[in-house]
C-alpha positions in Angstrom: 78.8 101.2 128.9 75.4 99.6 128.5 73.1 100.1 131.4 69.9 98.2 131.9 67.0 99.0 134.2 64.1 96.7 134.9 60.6 97.8 135.9 57.1 96.3 136.2 57.7 93.9 139.0 55.4 93.7 142.0 53.0 91.6 144.0 50.3 89.6 142.1 47.9 86.8 142.9 48.3 83.4 141.3 46.8 83.4 137.9 47.5 87.1 137.3 49.7 88.8 134.8 52.6 91.2 134.8 54.7 92.8 132.1 58.3 93.5 132.8 60.2 96.2 130.9 63.9 96.5 130.4 65.0 100.0 129.3 68.6 100.3 128.0 70.9 103.3 127.9 72.2 102.4 124.5 70.8 101.0 121.3 70.0 97.3 121.3 69.8 97.1 117.5 73.2 95.3 117.4 72.7 93.4 120.7 72.8 89.7 119.7 70.6 88.4 122.5 68.3 90.0 124.9 67.2 87.8 127.8 65.4 87.6 131.0 66.7 85.6 134.0 65.4 85.0 137.4 66.7 84.0 140.8 64.6 82.7 143.6 66.0 82.6 147.2 68.4 79.7 147.6 68.2 78.9 143.9 70.5 79.3 140.9 69.9 82.1 138.5 68.2 80.6 135.5 67.3 81.6 132.0 63.6 82.4 131.6 63.5 83.6 128.0 65.7 85.1 125.3 65.4 86.5 121.9 68.1 87.0 119.2 68.2 89.8 116.7 66.6 87.5 114.1 63.7 86.9 116.5 64.7 83.4 117.5 63.3 82.7 121.0 64.2 80.3 123.8 62.1 79.6 126.9 62.5 77.7 130.0 60.2 74.7 129.9 58.5 75.9 133.1 57.3 79.1 131.5 56.7 78.0 127.9 53.2 78.9 126.8 52.8 81.4 129.7 55.6 84.0 129.1 56.5 85.9 126.0 59.6 87.9 125.3 59.8 90.7 122.9 62.1 93.5 122.0 61.6 96.9 120.5 64.8 98.2 118.9 63.4 101.6 118.2 62.6 102.1 121.9 65.7 100.3 123.1 63.5 98.2 125.3 62.9 94.5 125.9 59.7 93.1 127.5 58.6 90.0 129.3 54.9 89.4 129.3 54.0 86.9 132.1 50.6 85.3 132.2 49.0 82.7 134.4 51.6 83.4 137.1 52.3 80.8 139.7 53.8 81.0 143.2 56.8 79.2 141.8 57.5 82.2 139.6 58.4 84.3 142.6 61.9 85.6 142.1 64.0 88.5 141.2 64.0 89.0 137.5 67.0 90.3 135.7 67.4 91.7 132.2 70.4 90.7 130.2 72.0 92.0 127.0 74.7 89.9 125.3 77.1 90.7 122.5 78.6 87.7 120.9 82.1 87.6 119.5 85.7 86.8 120.3 85.3 88.7 123.6 81.6 88.4 124.4 80.1 91.1 126.5 77.2 90.7 128.9 75.3 93.4 130.7 72.9 93.0 133.6 70.2 95.2 135.2 69.7 95.4 139.0 66.6 93.2 138.9 63.0 93.6 139.8 61.1 91.6 142.4 58.1 89.5 141.3 56.1 87.9 144.1 53.1 85.7 143.3 50.8 84.8 146.2 48.7 81.7 146.3 
């Protein structure tokens, strides 16, 4: 079974940058969509960014222009570069790998905390 592990979270001041990494236990070459989600206290988990195998990306409007998702199939790792961080970005960030099909499969990491101070 696919296992995902996030890293790179931490405490940062507003305006700073962080790069999150998502290491996977299996190849992501055939993973249809790699994505990053986040969940703030009392909030719904929301999609932050995603990328398909063909390189098509999708971003939440709130992070567009500030965050960049990428995936390295050879290293079985996905990344989320976060620039110009705001306090509103504070949340637990989760990596997600999704296989599409008749019975779609979705895999989640345990999450990494990102805290942005004013």
